[in-house]
N, C-alpha and C positions, 0 to 999 in steps of 0.2 A: 504494500500500500504506500503510495507516494505521499509527500508532505502536504500537498494541496488537498488530497482526499482525506487525510487524517484531520486536517484543520476544519474541513467542511463538516465532518462527522462529530467534532468535539461539541460537548454541551455548553461550552463557554466561548465568549468573545474574549480574546486575550490582547491586552494593550501594553506596549512599552510605556514607561512612565511619561515620556515626552508627549505621546499621543493622548494618554489619559488626562494629562494636565489641561489640554485644550478644551476638554469637556466641561471645565469650570464655567465657560461662557462668561456671563456678566454677574455671576454670584458674588456678592460683596464679601470682603474680608472683615469679619466682625470681632476678631480676637487680636490683641496686641502681642508683641513678642514677650512682654513681661507676663501676660496671662498664660501664654503657652508654656513658658518656663515653669510656672507654678503648677501646671497640669501634668508635667512629665513625671513618670515613675523613675526610680533610681536606676541609672544605667541606660535609659532610653532617650537618646539625644534628638528627639523630634524638634524641628525648627519651624519658624514661621513660613519658610519657603516650602517645606514639605507639607505643611497644612494647606497651603495654597494649591500645591500641585496634586495632592492626593485626596485630602479630606474635604476640600470645598467641592470638587466634583461628586464625591460620595453624598455630600449634603444636598447638592442639586438633584441628584438621582432620587434620593429618598423623598424629596419634596414632591416630585412627580408621582412616586409610588403611593405616598400617603394620600394625596388628592384623588388618585385613581381608586384606591381602596374605599375612601369615603363615598365616591360616586357609586361604587358597587353596593355599599351598604344602603345608601339612599334609594337605589333602584329596588333592592330587595324589600325595603320597608314599604315603598309604594306598592309593590306587588302584593305584599301580605296585608296591607292596610293597617299596619301597627305603628305605634309611636315609641318603639324600643330605643333606648339610649345607645349610642355607638360605644363600642369597646375601644380600648387603646390600641394603637399600632405598636406591636412588640418586635424589637430588634434583638437578635441573639448574636453575641460576639464570643468566639471560641478560639482555641489554639493552645500551644504549649506554655508551660511555665517559662518566664523570662522573655517571651516573645514580644511583649508590649501591649497586651490586651487592655490593661488598666488605663494606659495612656490613651489608646485609641478610643476607649469608651468615654473617658472624660472629655477628650477633645470633641467627639461627636455630640456628646451631651450639651456642651456649650454652644456649638454651632447650630444645632437644631433648635435650641431654646431661643436663639436670636433671629429666627426667621421673622419676616415682617408680621405674620399673624400671631407671633409670640405664644407658641403652644406651651403647655405645661409638660415638661420632660423629666422623668425620674430615672435614676440609675440604681440598679440592685446587682450585687455580685452573688454568685452561688456559694461563696465561702460561708455565708450565713446559714446555709442549709446542710453544712457538714454536721455529722453527729458530734456531740461534745466529746472531748478527749476521754472522759471517764467511760463513755460507751465504747469508743474505739479501743481503748485499752482492755476492757472486759471481753471484747470480741476478738482480740488479737489483731486489730486492724491499724495500729498506729503507723506501721511501715507501709500501709496501703492508703494513707491519707491522700486524697485527691483522686483516687481511683473511683470508679462508679459506685462500688459497694460502700464507700465511706460517706455517701450523701443520704440524707433523709428524703428520698425521692417522693414519697407520699406527701410530705409537708410541702415540698416545692411544687408538686402538681396541684395541690389544694390552693396554694398561693396564686398560681397562674390561672387556675379556674376562676377564682374570685376576681382577679384583675380583669380578665377577659369578659366576665359577666357584668363589669361596671359596678362592682360592690364598693361601697364607700369605706375608706380608712382600713385598708388591709395591712396587717402587720407582717414584717419580715424580720427574722432574727438577725442579730449583729455579730460579726466575727472580729476579733482583735488579732492583728498580725503581731502585736507586741507579746501578748500572752499565748498566742498560737491556739486559741480556743474560742468557743462561743461565749459571749458576754451574758451571764445569767440575768434574766429579767429585762434586758435592753432590746428594744425593737426599733425599726424604721417604719414609719407609716407611709403607705402609698395610697393617695386619695384621688382616684379616678383621673389619672394623667391622660393627656392626648397621645403621648408616646412613652413607652417604657423600654429601656435598654437593660438586657440581662446579660451579664458578662461572667464567663467561667470556663474552666478547662474542658468540661465534658458536656456542654450545653447541646451539642449536636448528636450525642450518644443515643442510639436506639436501644430499646430493651428487647429481650428475647420474646418473640411473638408466641402467643398461646396456641396450642395445637387445636383447641376447640373453637377457635375463631372469635372468642369473646374480645371485646374492645379493651385494650390497655393503652392509654395515651402515652406518647413520648413527650418530653419537655419541648422538643422542637415542633411538635404539632401546634403549639400556641404561637409560633413565630410567624410574623408576616414577612420578615426579611432576616437573613443570617449572613454573618461575616466571619471568615476564618483567616487568622493571621498565620502565615507560613514562613518557614526558614529551614535551611539545612541543619541537620543534627549537629554538625561540628560547631556552627555558629551559636546554636542554642546552648550547647555545652559550655562554650566560652562565656556567653552572656550570663549564664547561671552562676558559674564560678566567680566571675568578676563581681556580680551583685552580692554574692555571699561574702566576699572579702570586704566589700564596702560596708555591708551591714555589720561585719565584725568590728569595724571602727566607729559605727554610729549606733544603730538601734540595739545591737546586742550588748552595748555597754550599760544600758538601762537595767538596774537590778530586777525590774519587773519582767524583763524579757525571758521567754521560755528558753532562749538560746544564750542566756547570759554567760554560761560557763565557757562558751566559745570565744568570748571577748579577750580572755587572757592568753589564748593560744598564740604561739608563734605562727608566722605566715605559712611556713612549710607544712606544719601540722594542720592548720586550718584549711589550707587548700586540699590536702589529702582527704579531709572529712567532706569537703564540698564535692570532690570528685566521686567519693563513695556514695553520697546521697544522690548525686545525679545518675550514676550508673545503676545503683541498686533500686531506686524508686522512680525518679522522674523520666529516665530514658525508657524504662519498661512501660510506664503509663503512656508515654508518647507513642511508642510503637504499637502497643496492644489496643489502646482505647482512643487516642486523640487523632493521630494521622488518618486512621481509617474513616473518620467522620468528615474529612476534608471535602470529598466529592459531594457531600450533602449541602454545602454552603451555596448561597446565592452569589456571594462575592468573595474572592480570595485575594488577599493582599500579600504578595510575595516579597520578603525582605532579603537584602544582600548582607554580606558579613559586616557591613558598617552600621547595620540596623535601619538603613533607609529602604523604603518600599521601592522596588525596581520594576515590578510587573503587577498588573491587575487583571484578574479574570472575572468576567461578569457572566452569569448564567444566561443562556439564551431562553427567551420565553416561548 
């Protein structure tokens, strides 16, 4: 099969970043360099130029999709003769640890919120739906944290069901990256947003289908649009280790940190621990559970070793 045939059969339109950037058209830049700097995760060097070239076209595309979805909802409501309130447009963002999901989610959150119609946009991470450490320890799952079985999927599905149904004041659990655990009694309230962004490692992960044909929803069944951040394994490994070493000099120094004992380690010993965590946990999760979900995404942002998005793939409709 030649390259032309393979391209025509691909489920995606693939763009070099120079071509994707042109699709920004006249979308205004509403974030300053200082605001973008404040949105960056540790080790993710996103710049105002990258926001203009990558994320403004994404924002423009989403504005078209949200309007189109609203049009379909209004047509259905007219057909049924109902006055149902519209549910939020839900965007899922997935990908490996250290790939930059949090930065992407925060940047898009701010860009979408600043559309001329000023929609209400909320951002929730799936970290809040991890089982508490006490449960993971009791089940022998602490070394599987971040794997599909470490999440309270029933609670996450109940949350998304309420959100999509337009329920007022839906509570989501809060996770602390400092204590590496769920914060007891603390919640984030989501109150009928126009757009909800859900960010996490395994948001596109399907569940095993039942043999009797009974309906079991996937988290991704609630998504109107999904984004996967992609990069080579070697780049992800390096970013993870570099982030770990930075955290050793910053967050890990806080006595409240779950990883406080790592702060006193020498660099060689600390790097060896980071490599072990990557190879024993994160690489296994990446290969078994995360990368296989990539073809399910509507948009794939492919990063080069410098952490910059170099290619964009948009699913054909």
